[in-house]
GUZANU-107144 format. One line per field, with one value per residue (C-alpha): residue number from 1; residue in three letters; chain; x, z, y. Coordinates in Angstrom, 1 decimal, always signed. Example, Ala and Ser with C-alpha at 12.3 -4.5 7.8 and 13.67 -1.06 7.14 Angstrom:
! residues 2
seq = [1:2]
type = [ala:ser]
mol = [A:A]
east = [+12.3:+13.7]
up = [+7.8:+7.1]
north = [-4.5:-1.1]
//
This chain:
! residues 476
seq = [1:2:3:4:5:6:7:8:9:10:11:12:13:14:15:16:17:18:19:20:21:22:23:24:25:26:27:28:29:30:31:32:33:34:35:36:37:38:39:40:41:42:43:44:45:46:47:48:49:50:51:52:53:54:55:56:57:58:59:60:61:62:63:64:65:66:67:68:69:70:71:72:73:74:75:76:77:78:79:80:81:82:83:84:85:86:87:88:89:90:91:92:93:94:95:96:97:98:99:100:101:102:103:104:105:106:107:108:109:110:111:112:113:114:115:116:117:118:119:120:121:122:123:124:125:126:127:128:129:130:131:132:133:134:135:136:137:138:139:140:141:142:143:144:145:146:147:148:149:150:151:152:153:154:155:156:157:158:159:160:161:162:163:164:165:166:167:168:169:170:171:172:173:174:175:176:177:178:179:180:181:182:183:184:185:186:187:188:189:190:191:192:193:194:195:196:197:198:199:200:201:202:203:204:205:206:207:208:209:210:211:212:213:214:215:216:217:218:219:220:221:222:223:224:225:226:227:228:229:230:231:232:233:234:235:236:237:238:239:240:241:242:243:244:245:246:247:248:249:250:251:252:253:254:255:256:257:258:259:260:261:262:263:264:265:266:267:268:269:270:271:272:273:274:275:276:277:278:279:280:281:282:283:284:285:286:287:288:289:290:291:292:293:294:295:296:297:298:299:300:301:302:303:304:305:306:307:308:309:310:311:312:313:314:315:316:317:318:319:320:321:322:323:324:325:326:327:328:329:330:331:332:333:334:335:336:337:338:339:340:341:342:343:344:345:346:347:348:349:350:351:352:353:354:355:356:357:358:359:360:361:362:363:364:365:366:367:368:369:370:371:372:373:374:375:376:377:378:379:380:381:382:383:384:385:386:387:388:389:390:391:392:393:394:395:396:397:398:399:400:401:402:403:404:405:406:407:408:409:410:411:412:413:414:415:416:417:418:419:420:421:422:423:424:425:426:427:428:429:430:431:432:433:434:435:436:437:438:439:440:441:442:443:444:445:446:447:448:449:450:451:452:453:454:455:456:457:458:459:460:461:462:463:464:465:466:467:468:469:470:471:472:473:474:475:476]
type = [met:ile:glu:phe:gly:thr:gly:gly:trp:arg:glu:ile:ile:gly:asp:gly:phe:thr:lys:ala:asn:leu:arg:leu:leu:val:gln:gly:leu:cys:asp:arg:ile:leu:ala:glu:gly:val:ala:glu:arg:gly:val:val:ile:gly:tyr:asp:arg:arg:phe:leu:ser:asp:thr:ala:ala:trp:trp:ala:ala:glu:val:phe:ile:gly:asn:gly:val:pro:val:thr:val:val:thr:arg:pro:ala:pro:thr:pro:met:phe:met:trp:thr:val:arg:asn:lys:asp:cys:ala:tyr:gly:ile:ala:val:thr:ala:ser:his:asn:pro:ala:leu:tyr:asn:gly:val:lys:val:phe:thr:ala:gly:gly:arg:asp:ala:asp:ala:glu:ile:thr:asn:glu:leu:gln:asp:his:ile:asn:ser:leu:thr:glu:ala:asp:val:arg:ser:val:ser:ser:his:glu:val:ala:thr:ser:pro:leu:val:thr:arg:gln:pro:ser:leu:asn:trp:tyr:ile:asp:ala:ile:leu:asp:lys:leu:asp:thr:asp:thr:ile:arg:his:gln:his:leu:ser:ile:val:val:asp:pro:met:phe:gly:val:ala:gln:thr:cys:leu:gln:thr:ile:leu:met:thr:ala:arg:cys:gln:val:asp:leu:ile:asn:asp:arg:his:asp:thr:leu:phe:gly:gly:arg:leu:pro:ser:pro:thr:ala:ala:thr:leu:glu:pro:leu:arg:gln:ala:val:leu:glu:arg:gly:ala:asp:leu:gly:ile:ala:thr:asp:gly:asp:ala:asp:arg:leu:gly:ile:ile:asp:asp:ala:gly:asn:phe:leu:his:pro:asn:gln:ile:leu:val:leu:leu:tyr:asn:tyr:leu:leu:thr:gly:lys:gly:trp:lys:gly:pro:ala:val:arg:asn:met:ser:thr:thr:his:leu:leu:asp:arg:val:ala:ala:ala:his:gly:glu:gln:cys:tyr:glu:val:pro:val:gly:phe:lys:trp:ile:ser:ala:lys:met:ala:glu:thr:asp:ala:val:ile:gly:gly:glu:ser:ser:gly:gly:leu:thr:val:arg:gly:his:ile:ala:gly:lys:asp:gly:val:tyr:ala:gly:ser:leu:leu:val:glu:met:val:ala:ala:ser:gly:arg:lys:leu:ser:glu:leu:tyr:ala:asp:leu:val:glu:gln:phe:gly:gln:leu:glu:met:val:glu:ala:ala:phe:gly:phe:asp:ala:ala:arg:arg:ala:glu:leu:gln:gln:arg:ile:phe:val:asp:his:asp:leu:pro:ala:phe:ser:glu:pro:val:asp:his:val:gly:trp:val:asp:gly:cys:lys:val:tyr:phe:ala:asn:gly:gly:trp:val:thr:ile:arg:phe:ser:gly:thr:glu:pro:val:phe:arg:val:phe:cys:glu:met:pro:thr:gln:val:glu:ala:ala:ala:val:ala:glu:leu:val:ala:gly:tyr:tyr:gly:leu:ala:ser:asp:gly:glu:arg]
mol = [A:A:A:A:A:A:A:A:A:A:A:A:A:A:A:A:A:A:A:A:A:A:A:A:A:A:A:A:A:A:A:A:A:A:A:A:A:A:A:A:A:A:A:A:A:A:A:A:A:A:A:A:A:A:A:A:A:A:A:A:A:A:A:A:A:A:A:A:A:A:A:A:A:A:A:A:A:A:A:A:A:A:A:A:A:A:A:A:A:A:A:A:A:A:A:A:A:A:A:A:A:A:A:A:A:A:A:A:A:A:A:A:A:A:A:A:A:A:A:A:A:A:A:A:A:A:A:A:A:A:A:A:A:A:A:A:A:A:A:A:A:A:A:A:A:A:A:A:A:A:A:A:A:A:A:A:A:A:A:A:A:A:A:A:A:A:A:A:A:A:A:A:A:A:A:A:A:A:A:A:A:A:A:A:A:A:A:A:A:A:A:A:A:A:A:A:A:A:A:A:A:A:A:A:A:A:A:A:A:A:A:A:A:A:A:A:A:A:A:A:A:A:A:A:A:A:A:A:A:A:A:A:A:A:A:A:A:A:A:A:A:A:A:A:A:A:A:A:A:A:A:A:A:A:A:A:A:A:A:A:A:A:A:A:A:A:A:A:A:A:A:A:A:A:A:A:A:A:A:A:A:A:A:A:A:A:A:A:A:A:A:A:A:A:A:A:A:A:A:A:A:A:A:A:A:A:A:A:A:A:A:A:A:A:A:A:A:A:A:A:A:A:A:A:A:A:A:A:A:A:A:A:A:A:A:A:A:A:A:A:A:A:A:A:A:A:A:A:A:A:A:A:A:A:A:A:A:A:A:A:A:A:A:A:A:A:A:A:A:A:A:A:A:A:A:A:A:A:A:A:A:A:A:A:A:A:A:A:A:A:A:A:A:A:A:A:A:A:A:A:A:A:A:A:A:A:A:A:A:A:A:A:A:A:A:A:A:A:A:A:A:A:A:A:A:A:A:A:A:A:A:A:A:A:A:A:A:A:A:A:A:A:A:A:A:A:A:A:A:A:A:A:A:A:A:A:A:A:A:A:A:A:A:A:A:A:A:A:A:A:A:A:A:A:A:A]
east = [-81.0:-78.5:-79.9:-77.9:-79.3:-78.1:-75.2:-74.2:-75.3:-76.2:-77.7:-78.0:-74.9:-75.6:-78.9:-78.2:-74.6:-72.9:-69.7:-71.7:-73.4:-70.2:-68.4:-71.2:-71.0:-67.3:-67.5:-70.1:-67.7:-64.9:-66.9:-67.5:-63.8:-62.8:-65.4:-64.2:-60.6:-59.3:-58.1:-54.5:-55.4:-56.5:-58.9:-58.6:-60.1:-60.7:-62.8:-64.1:-64.3:-67.5:-67.8:-66.5:-65.3:-61.6:-62.4:-64.8:-62.2:-59.9:-62.8:-63.2:-59.4:-59.7:-62.3:-60.4:-57.2:-59.1:-60.1:-56.6:-57.4:-54.6:-55.7:-54.4:-55.6:-55.5:-54.6:-56.1:-59.6:-59.7:-62.1:-64.2:-63.1:-59.5:-60.3:-61.9:-58.8:-56.6:-58.7:-58.1:-54.5:-53.5:-55.6:-57.4:-60.4:-62.6:-62.6:-64.7:-65.2:-66.6:-68.8:-72.4:-71.5:-73.9:-76.3:-76.9:-74.2:-76.0:-75.5:-72.6:-72.2:-70.1:-69.7:-68.4:-66.2:-65.4:-62.4:-61.5:-62.7:-66.4:-69.4:-70.7:-73.7:-77.2:-76.6:-73.6:-75.1:-78.3:-76.3:-74.2:-77.2:-78.9:-75.8:-74.9:-78.4:-78.0:-74.9:-74.6:-71.8:-70.6:-69.8:-67.4:-63.7:-61.5:-58.3:-57.4:-56.4:-52.9:-52.7:-53.8:-51.1:-48.4:-49.8:-47.8:-51.1:-51.6:-50.2:-50.6:-51.0:-50.8:-50.2:-52.8:-50.1:-50.8:-54.5:-53.6:-50.9:-53.4:-55.8:-53.0:-51.9:-55.4:-55.6:-54.2:-52.3:-50.3:-53.5:-54.7:-51.4:-51.6:-55.0:-54.1:-57.6:-58.9:-60.9:-62.7:-62.9:-65.6:-65.1:-68.1:-66.0:-65.4:-62.3:-61.6:-59.5:-56.0:-56.6:-58.3:-55.9:-52.9:-54.2:-55.3:-52.2:-50.0:-51.8:-50.9:-54.5:-55.1:-57.0:-58.9:-60.4:-63.5:-65.2:-62.1:-61.6:-62.6:-66.1:-68.2:-71.3:-70.5:-71.0:-74.7:-75.3:-76.2:-72.8:-74.5:-73.6:-77.0:-78.1:-79.4:-76.2:-73.7:-74.6:-71.3:-69.4:-71.5:-70.6:-66.9:-66.8:-68.4:-66.3:-63.1:-64.0:-63.1:-63.6:-65.6:-66.3:-66.1:-67.9:-67.8:-70.0:-68.8:-66.8:-66.0:-67.8:-70.3:-69.8:-71.5:-70.4:-70.8:-69.9:-68.2:-71.5:-72.6:-75.0:-75.4:-74.8:-77.1:-75.3:-77.4:-75.8:-72.3:-72.8:-74.0:-71.2:-68.5:-70.0:-70.1:-66.5:-65.2:-66.8:-66.1:-63.0:-61.1:-62.5:-63.7:-66.4:-68.9:-72.3:-73.4:-75.1:-77.5:-79.9:-83.7:-83.8:-81.2:-81.7:-82.7:-80.7:-77.8:-79.8:-79.9:-76.2:-75.6:-78.0:-76.4:-73.1:-74.6:-74.3:-76.7:-77.6:-78.5:-80.9:-80.4:-81.9:-80.8:-77.5:-74.1:-73.3:-75.8:-74.1:-70.7:-71.9:-73.5:-70.4:-68.3:-70.8:-71.0:-67.6:-69.4:-67.6:-69.3:-71.9:-73.6:-76.6:-78.6:-77.5:-74.0:-72.0:-70.2:-67.2:-65.4:-64.0:-60.6:-61.0:-62.5:-65.7:-67.5:-68.3:-65.5:-66.1:-62.4:-61.8:-65.0:-64.2:-60.7:-61.9:-64.4:-61.4:-59.7:-62.8:-62.9:-59.2:-59.3:-62.1:-60.5:-64.0:-66.1:-68.1:-71.3:-70.7:-70.0:-73.3:-75.2:-73.7:-74.9:-78.5:-78.5:-77.4:-79.4:-82.2:-83.1:-85.0:-85.9:-86.0:-87.9:-87.0:-88.8:-88.3:-90.9:-90.6:-92.8:-93.4:-93.6:-97.4:-97.3:-94.5:-96.7:-99.6:-97.6:-96.0:-99.3:-101.1:-98.3:-96.2:-98.7:-102.0:-100.3:-102.6:-101.3:-102.7:-104.5:-101.8:-102.8:-99.8:-100.3:-98.5:-96.3:-95.5:-94.8:-91.8:-91.8:-88.1:-87.0:-90.0:-92.2:-91.2:-93.9:-92.7:-94.7:-95.3:-93.5:-90.2:-90.7:-90.9:-91.5:-90.1:-91.7:-89.7:-88.4:-84.8:-82.2:-80.0:-82.4:-85.9:-87.5:-89.9:-88.5:-90.3:-88.2:-89.8:-88.2:-90.2:-89.5:-90.1:-89.8:-93.5:-94.5:-92.1:-93.3:-97.0:-96.4:-94.4:-97.2:-99.8:-98.0:-97.5:-101.1:-102.5:-100.7:-101.0:-97.2:-97.2:-98.8:-95.8:-93.5:-91.0:-87.3]
up = [+19.9:+18.5:+17.2:+16.0:+13.1:+11.6:+10.0:+12.8:+13.3:+10.2:+9.8:+7.3:+7.4:+9.3:+10.7:+12.8:+11.8:+13.6:+15.6:+18.8:+18.2:+17.1:+20.3:+22.4:+20.6:+21.1:+24.8:+25.3:+23.8:+25.9:+29.1:+28.1:+27.4:+30.7:+32.6:+31.0:+31.9:+28.3:+27.5:+27.1:+24.2:+22.3:+19.4:+15.6:+13.7:+10.0:+7.5:+3.9:+1.1:+2.2:+3.0:+6.5:+7.1:+7.5:+9.6:+11.8:+12.3:+14.0:+16.0:+17.3:+18.1:+20.2:+22.5:+22.7:+23.6:+26.1:+27.8:+27.8:+25.2:+22.6:+19.0:+15.7:+12.9:+9.4:+7.7:+4.3:+3.1:+3.2:+3.1:+6.2:+6.2:+6.5:+9.7:+11.1:+10.1:+11.8:+15.1:+15.0:+13.9:+16.5:+19.2:+19.9:+22.3:+19.8:+16.5:+14.6:+10.9:+9.9:+7.0:+5.8:+3.6:+0.6:+1.8:-0.4:-0.4:+2.1:+4.9:+7.1:+10.2:+12.4:+12.5:+15.8:+16.0:+19.0:+19.9:+17.2:+14.5:+14.8:+14.2:+17.6:+18.4:+19.3:+23.0:+22.9:+20.5:+22.6:+25.8:+24.0:+22.6:+26.0:+27.6:+24.8:+24.9:+28.7:+28.1:+27.5:+26.0:+29.5:+29.9:+26.9:+27.7:+24.8:+23.8:+21.1:+17.6:+18.4:+21.4:+19.2:+16.6:+19.3:+21.5:+22.1:+22.3:+18.6:+16.0:+12.4:+9.9:+6.3:+4.6:+3.4:+2.8:+5.8:+4.7:+1.0:+1.9:+4.2:+1.2:-1.2:+1.3:+1.1:-2.7:-5.2:-7.1:-9.2:-10.7:-11.4:-13.0:-15.6:-16.9:-17.7:-16.9:-17.9:-15.2:-15.0:-11.4:-10.5:-6.9:-7.4:-6.3:-3.0:-1.4:-3.0:-6.0:-4.4:-2.7:-5.6:-8.2:-6.2:-5.5:-9.0:-10.7:-8.3:-9.7:-13.2:-14.2:-16.6:-14.6:-15.9:-13.4:-13.9:-11.4:-9.2:-8.4:-5.1:-5.5:-2.3:-4.5:-5.9:-9.4:-8.6:-8.1:-5.1:-4.1:-4.0:-6.6:-8.1:-11.7:-11.9:-10.8:-12.7:-16.3:-16.7:-15.5:-17.8:-20.8:-19.9:-19.6:-23.0:-24.7:-23.4:-23.9:-20.2:-18.4:-15.6:-13.8:-10.1:-8.3:-4.6:-2.6:-0.9:+1.9:+0.0:+2.2:-0.5:-4.1:-7.4:-10.4:-14.2:-16.1:-19.5:-21.3:-19.6:-17.2:-13.7:-11.1:-8.1:-4.8:-4.2:-7.2:-6.2:-2.7:-4.1:-6.7:-4.1:-1.6:-4.3:-5.4:-1.8:-1.3:-4.7:-6.0:-2.7:-0.8:+2.2:+4.4:+6.6:+6.6:+5.2:+6.9:+5.3:+6.6:+6.2:+3.0:+1.2:-1.4:-0.4:-3.3:-0.8:+1.1:-1.9:-2.4:+1.2:+1.2:-2.0:-0.1:+3.1:+4.9:+6.6:+5.9:+8.8:+8.7:+10.9:+11.2:+9.0:+10.0:+9.3:+13.0:+13.2:+10.3:+11.9:+15.2:+13.6:+11.5:+14.6:+16.4:+13.6:+11.9:+8.7:+5.3:+4.1:+5.3:+3.2:+2.5:-0.6:-0.3:-1.4:+1.7:+2.4:+4.2:+4.3:+7.1:+8.2:+7.1:+9.1:+11.0:+8.7:+5.1:+2.7:-0.9:-1.7:-0.6:-2.1:-5.5:-5.4:-4.5:-7.4:-9.7:-8.3:-9.0:-12.6:-13.1:-11.5:-13.7:-17.0:-18.1:-18.5:-15.5:-17.5:-18.2:-14.5:-13.5:-16.2:-14.8:-11.4:-12.6:-14.4:-11.3:-8.6:-10.5:-10.3:-7.9:-8.8:-6.4:-6.5:-4.1:-3.4:-1.0:-0.1:+1.8:+4.7:+7.3:+11.0:+11.0:+8.2:+10.0:+13.2:+11.1:+9.4:+12.7:+14.3:+11.4:+10.4:+13.4:+16.2:+14.6:+12.3:+9.4:+6.3:+2.8:+1.5:-0.6:-3.5:-2.8:+0.3:+3.3:+5.3:+8.2:+9.3:+11.2:+13.3:+14.5:+12.4:+10.8:+9.1:+6.8:+5.1:+4.0:+1.2:+0.6:-2.8:-1.1:-1.9:+0.6:+1.2:+3.9:+5.1:+7.3:+8.1:+7.0:+9.7:+7.7:+5.8:+6.3:+4.0:+4.2:+2.4:+0.6:-0.6:-2.4:-3.9:-6.0:-8.7:-11.4:-11.8:-12.6:-9.4:-7.3:-8.8:-8.2:-4.5:-4.0:-5.8:-3.7:-0.5:-1.7:-2.8:+0.4:+2.6:+0.2:-0.1:-3.7:-2.6:-0.3:-3.2:-4.3:-3.7]
north = [-61.8:-64.3:-67.6:-70.6:-72.6:-75.9:-74.0:-71.7:-68.0:-66.1:-62.6:-59.8:-57.6:-54.3:-55.7:-58.7:-59.2:-56.3:-55.7:-55.6:-58.9:-60.6:-59.4:-60.8:-64.2:-64.4:-63.3:-66.1:-68.6:-67.3:-67.7:-71.3:-71.9:-70.4:-72.4:-75.6:-74.8:-75.3:-71.7:-72.8:-75.0:-71.9:-71.4:-71.1:-68.1:-68.2:-66.3:-66.4:-63.7:-62.1:-58.4:-57.7:-61.3:-60.4:-57.4:-59.4:-62.1:-59.5:-58.2:-61.7:-61.9:-58.7:-60.4:-63.7:-61.9:-59.8:-63.0:-64.4:-67.1:-67.7:-67.6:-69.0:-66.7:-68.0:-64.8:-65.3:-66.3:-70.1:-73.0:-73.7:-77.4:-76.1:-74.4:-77.5:-79.5:-76.9:-77.2:-80.9:-80.8:-78.2:-79.8:-76.6:-76.3:-74.5:-72.7:-70.2:-69.4:-66.0:-67.1:-67.4:-70.3:-70.5:-67.7:-64.6:-61.9:-59.7:-62.3:-63.1:-65.2:-67.5:-71.2:-72.7:-75.8:-77.9:-80.0:-82.5:-80.0:-80.9:-78.7:-77.6:-79.9:-78.7:-79.0:-76.7:-74.2:-74.1:-73.5:-70.9:-69.1:-68.8:-67.5:-65.1:-63.6:-62.9:-60.8:-57.0:-55.0:-54.3:-58.0:-58.0:-58.1:-57.0:-55.3:-52.8:-53.8:-52.5:-54.9:-57.8:-56.9:-57.1:-59.9:-63.1:-64.9:-64.4:-66.9:-66.1:-68.9:-67.7:-71.1:-73.6:-76.2:-78.5:-78.9:-79.4:-82.0:-83.8:-84.2:-85.2:-87.9:-89.4:-89.5:-92.0:-89.3:-91.8:-93.1:-89.6:-88.5:-91.3:-90.1:-86.4:-85.3:-81.8:-80.1:-76.8:-75.4:-72.8:-71.6:-69.3:-66.3:-68.1:-69.6:-73.0:-72.0:-72.2:-75.5:-77.2:-75.9:-76.9:-80.4:-81.1:-79.7:-81.7:-84.7:-83.4:-82.5:-79.6:-77.1:-74.1:-71.6:-69.5:-67.1:-67.1:-63.4:-61.8:-60.5:-59.9:-60.0:-63.4:-62.2:-61.5:-65.2:-67.2:-68.9:-72.3:-74.9:-75.9:-76.6:-73.1:-71.4:-73.6:-72.7:-70.9:-74.0:-76.2:-74.0:-74.0:-77.8:-78.3:-75.5:-76.9:-80.6:-81.1:-84.4:-82.7:-79.4:-78.9:-76.1:-75.2:-72.9:-69.7:-71.3:-74.5:-77.0:-78.0:-79.0:-79.4:-81.3:-81.0:-84.2:-84.6:-84.4:-81.1:-82.8:-81.4:-84.2:-83.6:-83.9:-87.0:-88.6:-87.6:-89.1:-92.4:-92.5:-92.0:-94.4:-97.1:-96.3:-96.5:-99.9:-101.5:-99.5:-99.2:-102.2:-100.2:-101.6:-99.8:-98.1:-94.7:-91.8:-89.3:-86.7:-87.0:-84.9:-87.0:-89.7:-93.2:-94.5:-94.5:-97.1:-99.4:-99.2:-100.0:-103.0:-104.4:-104.6:-105.9:-102.5:-100.2:-96.6:-94.4:-91.5:-88.4:-84.9:-82.0:-80.4:-81.8:-82.1:-85.0:-86.7:-86.3:-87.7:-90.7:-91.4:-91.5:-93.7:-96.3:-95.9:-95.1:-94.9:-91.7:-89.2:-86.6:-84.4:-83.5:-79.9:-80.8:-81.5:-84.8:-86.2:-89.6:-91.7:-90.6:-87.0:-84.1:-84.5:-82.0:-81.5:-80.7:-79.7:-79.6:-83.2:-84.5:-83.0:-84.3:-87.8:-87.7:-87.0:-90.0:-92.1:-91.0:-91.6:-95.1:-96.2:-95.0:-94.0:-90.9:-89.7:-89.8:-93.5:-94.2:-92.7:-94.6:-97.8:-96.9:-96.3:-99.6:-101.4:-99.6:-97.9:-94.3:-92.0:-88.5:-85.5:-82.3:-79.4:-76.2:-73.3:-70.7:-67.4:-66.4:-63.6:-64.0:-64.4:-67.0:-68.9:-69.1:-70.3:-73.1:-74.1:-74.6:-76.3:-78.7:-79.4:-79.0:-80.0:-82.5:-81.4:-83.3:-83.5:-86.5:-88.2:-90.4:-92.7:-95.0:-93.7:-96.2:-93.9:-90.3:-89.1:-85.8:-85.8:-82.8:-81.1:-83.7:-86.6:-88.8:-92.2:-93.7:-97.4:-97.3:-96.2:-92.5:-89.7:-86.0:-83.7:-80.5:-78.2:-74.8:-74.1:-73.8:-71.5:-69.2:-67.7:-70.2:-73.2:-76.2:-79.1:-82.1:-85.0:-88.2:-90.6:-93.2:-90.6:-86.8:-86.5:-88.3:-86.2:-83.0:-84.0:-84.6:-81.4:-79.4:-81.1:-80.0:-76.4:-76.1:-77.6:-75.1:-72.2:-71.9:-70.7:-67.4:-66.9:-66.8:-69.5:-68.8]
//
């Protein structure tokens, strides 16, 4: 049984992520491509540094070639946003990335991209899922690895230069060059090191790399840039007296930042800083887009400039679609993904980190000072996040109680209204909120709360966890 979540298909290696299941997934995609009559446009195949990713990419190629679909294979581990950019740049019909992004090392999976380099939307993934699960191994058409090696339908792309140049063309590299910034880059044993190092050194930054070797266990850490996982980067920034540190997750579509003072900047703060910079520093105009679990401080910045901020469900495909619909300047999520108008229709940690460097250089000030100015101008909202495990019976119980019976705690803060579009979101009269939902990428139950103070946010999150007995399930 193959199921697509908000970030594609992800399963434990050797359990759900198997050669047989991957072949079924690719055959299902081939059937769609052939039915749409777009096979001649071909597909892009890419992969990250996870265990089996490179091998699985060639398994996929065997099925595409067996169906007569041309493939462009990026023949080295590379950022997921680079594959999306390649789909758009080569005008391919579809693309796939073999990756499980920021999931633990025992996972792998596949992300599917549509024409234009977009995340496949819910309608497409639902249709794909239904069709794939109707297939058997007998339905899979494939060729041997030897036939793939000699097939004229295979184009190998070893270079990252086109993608790197596309980002450099968007940056004010002259401004960055004049500041001689010192930056520490932590790719978290993932795939961002070559691109980020090349971009930043081209702009004459001093770049120090940590955690850049190939390690399929990600150094024993979760390859997700959070305050808890970026202590090595924080120490490196302080020891070197660097201007900032940039971290990206396993497939480089998310980022985390450590400022010059050693503070972890939450993705919410990065998103707000960059939106404000694009409006005030570069003179752009337009709205912003965020998902339902992302800071409402973005709304304040938009309102101050006479712009709107649109809210969408969790899953970057919703952000991309709304950005296209509204010609938004920026779109992002609290988990560390964002993109900017004119770039790819998906999150890109490499470009976001590079743009943040431009922002610091253009200001001539320290990143910690820039954020302090932002707080002084727009105030501060504090977020608390928690994730809890569950088994199948517990999931069914929570699903019924919360999302069917609408059984909610008695909050001390007056409730303005409640939304049920994607899980549950309670909007408080003071501008705060709490979301309660199942993750679309991991087997966890997530609670996000944003309030004027950390104490208030923690109190609401603890109330929710206690009311549903989540603490007994074990916090992740």
